[in-house]
C-alpha positions as CSV (number, residue, x, y, z in Angstrom):
1,M,-51.8,-54.5,-65.4
2,K,-48.5,-55.2,-63.8
3,Y,-45.5,-55.5,-66.1
4,K,-44.0,-59.0,-66.3
5,G,-40.3,-59.7,-66.5
6,L,-38.9,-56.7,-64.6
7,E,-36.0,-58.8,-63.3
8,V,-34.4,-58.9,-66.8
9,L,-33.7,-55.2,-66.5
10,G,-31.1,-55.7,-63.8
11,E,-30.6,-53.4,-60.8
12,V,-29.2,-49.9,-60.1
13,S,-26.0,-49.8,-58.1
14,K,-26.1,-47.4,-55.1
15,R,-22.3,-46.9,-55.2
16,R,-21.1,-43.4,-56.0
17,G,-19.8,-42.6,-59.4
18,I,-22.6,-43.1,-62.0
19,A,-25.8,-41.1,-61.8
20,Y,-28.9,-43.2,-61.0
21,Y,-30.8,-41.8,-64.1
22,H,-27.9,-42.9,-66.4
23,Q,-27.9,-46.4,-64.9
24,V,-31.7,-46.6,-65.5
25,Y,-31.2,-45.3,-69.0
26,T,-28.4,-47.8,-69.7
27,L,-30.4,-50.8,-68.4
28,L,-33.5,-49.9,-70.4
29,A,-31.4,-49.2,-73.6
30,M,-29.8,-52.6,-73.3
31,A,-33.2,-54.2,-72.9
32,L,-34.4,-52.4,-76.0
33,A,-31.3,-53.4,-78.0
34,D,-31.3,-57.1,-77.1
35,G,-35.1,-57.5,-77.5
36,S,-36.0,-58.1,-73.9
37,I,-38.4,-55.2,-74.5
38,A,-39.7,-56.0,-78.0
39,A,-40.2,-53.4,-80.7
40,G,-43.7,-51.9,-80.4
41,S,-44.4,-53.2,-76.9
42,A,-45.0,-51.1,-73.8
43,L,-42.3,-50.4,-71.2
44,P,-43.0,-50.8,-67.5
45,S,-44.9,-47.8,-66.1
46,E,-43.0,-45.0,-64.3
47,T,-44.3,-46.3,-60.9
48,E,-43.1,-49.9,-61.7
49,L,-39.7,-48.6,-62.7
50,M,-39.5,-46.5,-59.6
51,E,-40.3,-49.5,-57.4
52,H,-38.0,-51.9,-59.3
53,F,-35.0,-49.6,-59.4
54,R,-35.8,-47.9,-56.1
55,V,-35.3,-44.5,-57.5
56,S,-37.3,-41.3,-57.7
57,R,-39.9,-40.4,-60.4
58,N,-37.6,-37.6,-61.6
59,T,-34.8,-40.1,-62.1
60,V,-37.1,-42.4,-64.2
61,R,-38.5,-39.5,-66.2
62,R,-35.0,-38.2,-67.0
63,A,-33.9,-41.7,-68.2
64,L,-37.1,-42.1,-70.4
65,G,-36.5,-38.5,-71.7
66,Q,-33.1,-39.5,-73.0
67,L,-34.4,-42.6,-74.6
68,E,-37.1,-40.5,-76.3
69,T,-34.6,-37.9,-77.5
70,E,-32.6,-40.8,-79.1
71,K,-35.8,-42.0,-80.7
72,R,-35.7,-45.4,-79.0
73,I,-39.1,-45.0,-77.4
74,V,-42.4,-43.1,-77.9
75,R,-44.0,-41.6,-74.9
76,R,-47.8,-41.2,-75.1
77,R,-49.6,-39.0,-72.5
78,G,-52.0,-41.1,-70.4
79,S,-50.9,-44.3,-72.1
80,G,-47.2,-44.9,-71.2
81,S,-43.9,-45.4,-73.1
82,Y,-43.5,-47.8,-76.0
83,A,-40.4,-49.3,-77.8
84,R,-40.2,-47.9,-81.3
85,S,-40.7,-50.3,-84.1
86,G,-38.9,-49.9,-87.4
87,P,-35.8,-50.9,-89.4
88,A,-32.7,-52.1,-87.5
89,P,-30.1,-49.4,-87.0
90,T,-27.5,-49.2,-89.8
91,V,-24.7,-48.7,-87.3
92,T,-24.4,-51.4,-84.7
93,R,-21.7,-52.2,-82.1
94,E,-20.9,-55.4,-83.9
95,A,-20.5,-53.5,-87.2
96,I,-18.0,-51.1,-85.7
97,A,-16.1,-53.8,-83.9
98,E,-15.7,-55.7,-87.1
99,I,-14.3,-52.6,-88.8
100,V,-12.0,-51.9,-85.9
101,H,-10.3,-55.3,-86.4
102,D,-10.0,-55.0,-90.2
103,I,-7.2,-52.7,-91.3
104,D,-8.5,-52.1,-94.9
105,S,-12.0,-51.4,-93.7
106,A,-10.9,-49.2,-90.9
107,K,-8.9,-46.9,-93.2
108,S,-11.5,-46.6,-95.8
109,L,-14.8,-46.5,-93.8
110,T,-13.9,-44.5,-90.7
111,S,-13.0,-40.8,-90.5
112,S,-10.8,-39.0,-88.0
113,R,-11.0,-35.4,-86.8
114,L,-8.1,-33.6,-85.1
115,L,-9.5,-31.8,-82.1
116,R,-6.6,-30.4,-80.1
117,V,-2.8,-30.1,-80.2
118,Q,-1.2,-28.4,-77.2
119,S,1.9,-28.5,-74.9
120,G,1.7,-28.7,-71.2
121,P,2.6,-30.7,-68.1
122,T,2.8,-34.5,-68.5
123,P,-0.1,-36.1,-66.5
124,E,1.0,-37.7,-63.3
125,F,-0.3,-41.1,-64.2
126,I,2.0,-41.2,-67.2
127,R,5.0,-40.1,-65.1
128,R,4.2,-42.9,-62.6
129,R,4.2,-45.4,-65.4
130,D,7.4,-44.1,-66.9
131,P,9.4,-41.5,-64.8
132,Q,11.6,-40.8,-67.8
133,F,8.7,-39.6,-69.9
134,G,9.5,-35.9,-69.0
135,D,7.8,-33.1,-67.2
136,V,6.4,-31.5,-70.4
137,S,4.7,-33.2,-73.3
138,M,2.5,-32.5,-76.3
139,M,-1.1,-33.7,-76.2
140,V,-3.0,-34.7,-79.4
141,Q,-6.7,-35.5,-79.3
142,R,-8.7,-37.1,-82.1
143,C,-12.2,-38.3,-82.5
144,R,-12.9,-41.2,-84.9
145,S,-16.4,-41.9,-86.4
146,Y,-18.1,-44.4,-88.6
147,K,-20.9,-43.1,-90.8
148,E,-20.7,-39.8,-88.8
149,I,-21.3,-41.7,-85.6
150,P,-18.5,-41.0,-83.1
151,F,-17.3,-44.1,-81.2
152,L,-13.6,-43.4,-80.2
153,L,-11.7,-40.6,-78.6
154,T,-7.9,-40.8,-78.5
155,T,-5.6,-38.7,-76.3
156,S,-1.9,-39.1,-77.0
157,F,1.0,-37.6,-75.2
158,V,4.5,-37.2,-76.8
159,P,7.7,-36.3,-74.9
160,D,8.6,-32.7,-75.5
161,A,12.0,-33.5,-77.1
162,L,10.1,-35.5,-79.9
163,A,7.1,-33.2,-80.0
164,R,9.3,-30.3,-81.1
165,R,10.1,-32.2,-84.3
166,L,6.4,-32.7,-85.2
167,T,4.4,-30.1,-87.0
168,R,0.6,-29.6,-87.2
169,R,0.8,-30.7,-90.8
170,H,2.4,-34.0,-89.7
171,L,-0.5,-34.5,-87.2
172,S,-3.2,-33.4,-89.6
173,Q,-2.1,-36.0,-92.2
174,H,-1.1,-38.9,-89.9
175,T,-1.8,-40.5,-86.5
176,V,0.8,-39.7,-83.9
177,L,2.4,-43.1,-84.3
178,M,2.7,-42.7,-88.1
179,A,3.9,-39.1,-87.7
180,L,6.7,-40.3,-85.4
181,N,7.6,-42.9,-87.9
182,V,7.8,-40.3,-90.7
183,I,10.4,-38.2,-88.8
184,G,12.5,-41.3,-88.1
185,V,11.3,-42.4,-84.7
186,V,10.6,-46.1,-85.1
187,P,8.2,-47.6,-82.6
188,A,9.2,-51.1,-81.4
189,T,7.1,-52.3,-78.5
190,V,3.7,-51.5,-76.9
191,E,2.5,-52.1,-73.4
192,Q,-1.3,-52.2,-73.2
193,T,-3.8,-52.1,-70.3
194,T,-7.6,-52.1,-70.5
195,T,-9.9,-50.7,-67.9
196,A,-13.1,-48.8,-67.4
197,V,-13.4,-45.1,-66.7
198,T,-16.1,-42.4,-66.5
199,A,-16.4,-39.7,-69.2
200,D,-15.1,-36.3,-68.4
201,S,-16.6,-33.2,-70.0
202,V,-14.4,-33.5,-73.1
203,A,-15.1,-37.2,-73.8
204,A,-18.8,-36.6,-73.0
205,R,-19.1,-33.8,-75.6
206,H,-17.3,-35.5,-78.4
207,L,-18.7,-39.0,-77.9
208,G,-22.2,-37.8,-77.3
209,V,-22.7,-39.1,-73.8
210,E,-23.5,-37.7,-70.4
211,T,-20.6,-36.7,-68.1
212,A,-19.7,-39.6,-65.8
213,S,-21.0,-42.2,-68.3
214,P,-19.0,-45.5,-68.3
215,L,-16.4,-45.8,-71.1
216,L,-14.1,-48.6,-72.1
217,C,-10.5,-47.3,-71.9
218,V,-7.3,-48.8,-73.4
219,H,-4.0,-47.3,-72.4
220,R,-0.9,-47.9,-74.6
221,L,2.7,-47.0,-73.9
222,V,4.8,-47.1,-77.1
223,R,8.6,-47.5,-76.9
224,D,11.4,-47.4,-79.5
225,G,14.1,-50.0,-80.0
226,N,16.1,-48.4,-77.1
227,G,13.3,-48.7,-74.7
228,R,12.5,-45.0,-74.6
229,S,8.9,-43.9,-74.5
230,V,7.7,-42.2,-77.6
231,E,3.9,-42.0,-77.1
232,H,1.3,-42.7,-74.4
233,Q,-2.1,-43.1,-75.9
234,S,-5.5,-43.4,-74.1
235,Q,-8.4,-44.7,-76.2
236,F,-11.9,-44.0,-74.9
237,Y,-14.7,-46.1,-76.5
238,R,-18.5,-45.8,-76.1
239,P,-19.3,-49.4,-74.9
240,D,-22.7,-49.3,-76.6
241,R,-21.0,-48.5,-79.9
242,C,-17.9,-50.6,-79.9
243,H,-16.4,-53.6,-78.2
244,L,-13.0,-55.3,-78.4
245,Q,-13.1,-58.9,-79.4
246,A,-10.6,-61.7,-79.5
247,R,-10.7,-65.4,-80.5
248,L,-9.6,-68.1,-78.1
249,S,-8.8,-71.7,-78.6
250,I,-9.1,-74.6,-76.2
251,D,-5.9,-76.4,-75.3
252,R,-6.6,-80.1,-74.3
253,S,-2.9,-81.2,-74.0
254,G,-2.7,-81.0,-70.2
255,S,-4.8,-82.5,-67.4
256,D,-7.1,-79.5,-67.4
257,L,-8.7,-77.6,-70.2
258,R,-7.0,-74.3,-70.9
259,L,-8.1,-71.2,-72.9
260,Q,-5.5,-69.5,-74.9
261,Y,-5.6,-66.6,-77.4
262,A,-5.7,-67.7,-81.0
263,K,-3.7,-65.8,-83.6
264,A,-5.4,-62.5,-84.0
265,P,-5.6,-60.2,-87.0
266,P,-3.5,-57.0,-86.9
267,I,-5.1,-53.9,-85.4
268,P,-4.8,-50.6,-87.4
269,A,-2.1,-48.3,-86.1
270,W,-4.6,-45.5,-85.6
271,L,-6.0,-47.5,-82.7
């Protein structure tokens, strides 16, 4: 019997950048998560998925294999693939997002692992953003988890002149921003941009995704009171495990309706 409702699964983009199998995996994972494919029900057959997404059988099988590895589906020989039924996951994207925006919960419920501290050339994209950052900087990488589930990888760069005053003990006990504050470098302003990137091998390994998987990326350039850059931090989030949220209000004072950001709660410095 032909599967009904294939249109809710969306389509695979033929643009270069993200592997077809990972797109198929992501679309099916979203359908499983939001209930478009109900728990216990059958997924479309391999042939139907091939025809709908216009991809090869190997692509479909690789996507289904990843879902099976993650225990989201059960594959039965000669019968097909079925959405697993069972209790809701204890760690949801909404739960992590709520913690991210709550300072007390963030500090007490999440854990951070220092991955790497090393000096080297400052990345060109940072030099373009601030030519005074310096040719050499120290890189600090951390991975943050909730209930042992990694959801955030941060990569910070500190100008060499400041990095020489930081010790590994500082960095093992504090975030870069707090470590700078401890040695008397007072952060004053932050410039932030949000974009989407694909995971490199480091991000893929620590966040548990495939290389070239889409990630939410937040870049922050922190300056002191004199306008000098003290840290550039890039935050890489798994979009299926965390999202950034904001509250907006509706302004009716003018001739048109306008949306504006409402007063938001403070965000933990470790972000």
